[in-house]
BAKOL-678327 format. One record per residue: x, y, z of N, C-alpha, C, O, CB in turn. Coordinates in steps of 0.2 Angstrom, whole numbers, plus 2048, in hexadecimal, padded with zeros to 3 digits. Glycine has a CB too. Example, Ala and Ser with C-alpha at 12.3 -4.5 7.8 and 13.67 -1.06 7.14 Angstrom:
residues 2
8427E482783E7EA8278427F08278477EF82A8397EA82D;8407F58238447FB8248408008278438068288467FD81D;
END
This chain:
residues 72
95C61444695D60E44295860844595960744B96460B441;9546054419506004449545F94439585F843F9495FF440;9525F44489545EE44794E5E94459485EB4469565EB44E;9505E444194B5E043E94E5D94409545D744094A5E1437;9495D444094B5CD4419495C943B9445C94389485CA447;94E5C543894D5C143294E5BA4349515B84399515C342C;94B5B543094B5AE43194E5AB42B94C5AC4269455AB433;9535A642C9565A342695959C42995A59C42F95B5A7422;95A59842595E59242796559342A96859842795E58C422;96759042F96E59143297359142D97859542D96F58C437;97358C42897858B42397859141F97E59341D97758441F;97359341D97259941897559F41B9795A341896B59A416;9745A04229765A642597E5A54269825AA4259735A642D;98159F42798859F42898B5A04219915A342198A59742A;98859D41C98B59F41598B5A64139905A941198759B410;9865A94159855B141498A5B441898D5B941697E5B3416;98C5B241E9915B54229985B441F99C5B941F9915B2429;9995AE41C9A05AD4199A05B24139A65B44129A05A6417;99B5B240F99B5B740999D5BE40B9A15C14099955B6405;9995C041099A5C74139A15C84169A45CD4149955C9419;9A35C34199AA5C441C9AF5C44169B45C84179AC5BE421;9AE5C04119B35C040B9B35C74089B85C94059B15BB406;9AE5CB4099AD5D24069AF5D740B9AE5DD40A9A65D3403;9B15D54119B35D94169AD5DD4189AE5E341A9B95DE414;9A85DA4199A25DD41B99F5D94219A05D342299C5DE416;99A5DC4259965D84299905D642698E5D94209945DC430;98D5D14289865CE4259815D442597D5D54219845C8428;9815D842B97D5DD42C97E5E34269795E542397D5E0433;9845E44259865E94209845E74199825EB41598E5EB420;9855E14189835DE41197C5DE4109795E040B9865D7410;9785DD4159715DD41596F5E441496A5E641096E5DA41B;9725E94179705F04169715F240F96D5F640C9745F541B;9775F040C9785F14059735EE4009705F23FC97F5EF403;9715E840296C5E53FE9655E93FE9625EA3F996B5DE400;9635EB40495D5EF40595D5F54019585F73FE95C5F140D;9635F94019645FF3FD9635FD3F595F6013F296B6023FE;9665F83F39655F63EC95E5F43EA95B5F63E596A5F03EA;95B5F03EF9545EE3EE94F5F33ED94B5F33E99525E93F4;9505F83F294B5FE3F294D6033EC9486063E994B6023F8;9536033EA9556073E49516053DE94F6093D995C6083E3;9515FE3DD94E5FB3D79475FD3D79445FF3D194F5F33D7;9445FD3DC93C5FF3DD93B6063DB9376073D793A5FD3E4;93F60A3DE93F6113DC9406133D593D6173D29436153E1;94560F3D29476103CB94160F3C69406133C294C60B3C9;93D60A3C89376093C393260F3C592E6113C09346023C5;9316113CB92C6163CC92F61D3C992A6203C692C6173D4;93561E3C99386243C69366243BE9346293BB93F6253C7;93761E3BB93661E3B492F61F3B292D6223AE9386173B1;92A61C3B692361D3B59216243B691D6273B291F6193BB;9246283BB92362F3BC9256333B69216373B39276313C2;92B6313B392D6353AD9296333A79276383A39346333AB;92762D3A692262B3A191C62F3A191963139C9216243A0;9196303A79136333A891463B3A690F63E3A39106323AF;91963E3A891A6453A791B6463A091964B39D9216473AB;91E64239C91F64339591A63F39091B63E38A926641393;91563C39491063839090C63C38B90A63938690B635395;90C64338B90864738690C64838090964A37B90664E389;91364638091764737A91664137691563C37891E64837C;91564336F91563E36A91B63E36591D64436490E63F366;91D63936392263935E92063C35891A63B35692563235D;92464035592364334E92463E34992363834992664934D;92664134392763D33D92E63933E93263A343928641337;92E63333A93462F33A93A633337939636331933628337;94063233994663533694963033194962A33394B63733B;94B63232C94E62D32795662C32A95863032E94E630320;95962832696062632996562B32996862C32E962620324;96463032496963532396863A32996C63D32C96863931C;96163B32A96064033096263E33796464133B958642330;96163733896363433E96B63433F96D63534596162D33F;96F63433997663433A97963B33997F63C33997962F335;97564033897764733797A64933E97864834397164B335;98064D33D98364F34398365734398665A34898A64D344;
END
């Protein structure tokens, strides 16, 4: 595991520590969770782009009428 150094105002860091403590987490643990969520959002967009490229050759056919769409 790598260490990184971040800079922020003292008051902001103390507020973040209080929030983390109220969630029974360390500030470090909360930051790790944020990193996971942050990178997952980025990957999500890439995954969608990949799927769209794979199915880009498909074209929609005719339009279905209301009865066909509600058929079970």
